[in-house]
DSSP file (Angstrom, degrees, kcal/mol; ACC not computed):
  #  RESIDUE AA STRUCTURE BP1 BP2  ACC     N-H-->O    O-->H-N    N-H-->O    O-->H-N    TCO  KAPPA ALPHA  PHI   PSI    X-CA   Y-CA   Z-CA
    1    1 A M              0   0    0      0, 0.0     2,-0.5     0, 0.0    24,-0.2   0.000 360.0 360.0 360.0 145.7   -8.7  -13.6   16.5
    2    2 A I  E     -A   24   0A   0     22,-2.3    22,-3.1     2,-0.0     2,-0.5  -0.974 360.0-163.1-115.6 129.8   -7.9  -16.2   13.9
    3    3 A A  E     -A   23   0A   0     -2,-0.5     2,-0.5    20,-0.2    20,-0.2  -0.956   6.0-171.5-116.0 130.3   -4.5  -17.8   13.9
    4    4 A I  E     -A   22   0A   0     18,-3.1    18,-2.7    -2,-0.5     2,-0.4  -0.986  12.7-174.3-118.7 124.6   -3.1  -19.7   10.9
    5    5 A K  E     -     0   0A   0     -2,-0.5    16,-0.2    16,-0.2    15,-0.1  -0.975  55.6 -18.3-131.1 128.3    0.1  -21.6   11.5
    6    6 A N  E    S+     0   0A   0     -2,-0.4     2,-0.4    13,-0.2    15,-0.2   0.868  75.4 174.0  54.4  49.3    2.5  -23.5    9.2
    7    7 A I  E     +A   20   0A   0     13,-2.7    13,-2.8    11,-0.1     2,-0.4  -0.736   8.1 178.5 -89.8 131.4    0.1  -23.9    6.3
    8    8 A S  E     -     0   0A   0     -2,-0.4     2,-0.4    11,-0.2    10,-0.2  -0.981   5.2-169.2-127.6 145.0    1.4  -25.4    3.1
    9    9 A K  E     -A   17   0A   0      8,-1.5     7,-2.1    -2,-0.4     8,-1.6  -0.999   2.4-170.3-139.7 134.7   -0.8  -26.1    0.0
   10   10 A W  E     -A   15   0A   0     -2,-0.4     2,-0.5     5,-0.2     5,-0.2  -0.935  15.1-161.8-121.6 145.0    0.0  -28.0   -3.2
   11   11 A Y  E >  S-A   14   0A   0      3,-2.9     3,-2.0    -2,-0.4     2,-0.4  -0.907  75.2 -57.3-119.5  97.9   -1.9  -28.3   -6.5
   12   12 A G  T 3  S-     0   0    0     -2,-0.5     0, 0.0     1,-0.3     0, 0.0  -0.536 121.6 -17.4  64.3-124.1   -0.4  -31.5   -8.0
   13   13 A A  T 3  S+     0   0    0     -2,-0.4     2,-0.6    -3,-0.1    -1,-0.3   0.464 120.1  95.1 -90.1  -2.7    3.3  -30.9   -8.2
   14   14 A F  E <   -A   11   0A   0     -3,-2.0    -3,-2.9     2,-0.0     2,-0.6  -0.813  64.0-151.5 -97.8 118.0    3.0  -27.1   -7.8
   15   15 A Q  E     +A   10   0A   0     -2,-0.6    -5,-0.2    -5,-0.2     3,-0.1  -0.782  18.4 174.2 -90.5 121.2    3.4  -25.7   -4.3
   16   16 A V  E     +     0   0A   0     -7,-2.1     2,-0.4    -2,-0.6    -6,-0.2   0.704  68.9  32.5 -99.8 -24.6    1.3  -22.5   -3.9
   17   17 A L  E     -A    9   0A   0     -8,-1.6    -8,-1.5     3,-0.0     2,-0.5  -0.998  64.0-166.4-132.4 139.1    1.9  -21.9   -0.1
   18   18 A T  E     -     0   0A   0     -2,-0.4   -10,-0.2   -10,-0.2   -11,-0.1  -0.922  68.9 -38.5-129.7 107.3    5.0  -22.8    1.9
   19   19 A D  E    S-     0   0A   0     -2,-0.5     2,-0.3   -13,-0.2   -13,-0.2   0.875  78.8-176.5  51.0  50.8    4.8  -22.8    5.7
   20   20 A C  E     +A    7   0A   0    -13,-2.8   -13,-2.7   -15,-0.1     2,-0.4  -0.614   7.7 179.3 -84.7 137.0    2.6  -19.7    6.0
   21   21 A T  E     +     0   0A   0     -2,-0.3     2,-0.3   -16,-0.2   -16,-0.2  -1.000   9.8 150.2-137.3 135.3    1.8  -18.3    9.4
   22   22 A T  E     -A    4   0A   0    -18,-2.7   -18,-3.1    -2,-0.4     2,-0.4  -0.986  32.0-139.9-157.7 158.4   -0.4  -15.2   10.3
   23   23 A D  E     -A    3   0A   0     -2,-0.3     2,-0.6   -20,-0.2   -20,-0.2  -0.988  13.0-158.1-120.4 133.9   -2.7  -13.8   13.0
   24   24 A I  E     -A    2   0A   0    -22,-3.1   -22,-2.3    -2,-0.4     2,-0.1  -0.958  15.2-151.2-114.3 117.2   -5.8  -11.9   12.0
   25   25 A K    >   -     0   0    0     -2,-0.6     3,-2.3   -24,-0.2    -2,-0.0  -0.466  33.2 -78.5 -89.2 158.8   -7.1   -9.6   14.8
   26   26 A K  T 3  S+     0   0    0      1,-0.3    -1,-0.1    -2,-0.1     3,-0.1  -0.284 119.0  20.5 -54.7 130.9  -10.6   -8.5   15.4
   27   27 A G  T 3  S+     0   0    0      1,-0.3    -1,-0.3    -3,-0.1     2,-0.2   0.209  93.4 124.1  93.2 -15.2  -11.6   -5.8   13.0
   28   28 A E    <   -     0   0    0     -3,-2.3     2,-0.5     1,-0.0    -1,-0.3  -0.520  52.1-144.1 -77.8 147.0   -8.9   -6.5   10.4
   29   29 A V        -     0   0    0     -2,-0.2     2,-0.4    -3,-0.1    -4,-0.1  -0.954  16.9-170.1-112.8 129.3  -10.0   -7.3    6.9
   30   30 A V        -     0   0    0     -2,-0.5     2,-0.4    -6,-0.0    -6,-0.0  -0.958   5.8-172.0-123.8 137.5   -8.1   -9.9    5.0
   31   31 A W        -     0   0    0     -2,-0.4     2,-0.6     2,-0.0    -2,-0.0  -0.993   5.6-166.3-131.5 126.3   -8.3  -10.6    1.3
   32   32 A C        -     0   0    0     -2,-0.4     2,-0.3     2,-0.0    -2,-0.0  -0.954  17.1-176.3-113.1 116.0   -6.6  -13.5   -0.4
   33   33 A A        +     0   0    0     -2,-0.6     2,-0.3     3,-0.0    -2,-0.0  -0.843  14.0 139.1-116.8 148.8   -6.6  -13.2   -4.2
   34   34 A G        -     0   0    0     -2,-0.3     3,-0.1     3,-0.0    -2,-0.0  -0.961  55.9 -56.9-166.8 180.0   -5.4  -15.5   -6.9
   35   35 A R        -     0   0    0     -2,-0.3     2,-0.1     1,-0.1     3,-0.1  -0.436  60.3-108.7 -68.6 143.2   -6.2  -16.9  -10.3
   36   36 A P        -     0   0    0      0, 0.0    -1,-0.1     0, 0.0     2,-0.1  -0.412  37.8-103.0 -69.1 150.1   -9.6  -18.6  -10.5
   37   37 A A        -     0   0    0      1,-0.1     2,-0.2    -2,-0.1    -3,-0.0  -0.410  39.6-104.5 -69.0 148.0   -9.5  -22.4  -10.9
   38   38 A R        -     0   0    0     -2,-0.1     2,-0.2     1,-0.1    -1,-0.1  -0.526  35.8-116.1 -73.2 140.7  -10.2  -23.7  -14.4
   39   39 A A        -     0   0    0     -2,-0.2    -1,-0.1     1,-0.1     0, 0.0  -0.513  29.9-111.3 -74.6 145.0  -13.6  -25.2  -14.9
   40   40 A S        -     0   0    0     -2,-0.2    -1,-0.1     1,-0.1     0, 0.0  -0.499  39.5 -99.4 -72.4 144.6  -13.7  -28.9  -15.6
   41   41 A P              0   0    0      0, 0.0    -1,-0.1     0, 0.0     0, 0.0  -0.333 360.0 360.0 -63.3 148.0  -14.9  -29.8  -19.2
   42   42 A P              0   0    0      0, 0.0    -2,-0.0     0, 0.0    -3,-0.0   0.511 360.0 360.0 -63.8 360.0  -18.6  -30.8  -19.4
């Protein structure tokens, strides 16, 4: 089992996760999707 507790994530001033908690049990499939990050200019 994987346990995630009280996770928060910021990108600069933009908060994308706020106090997230979950348990992932054996055999469960989890997918976290979002916009791809912008590539840095060359």
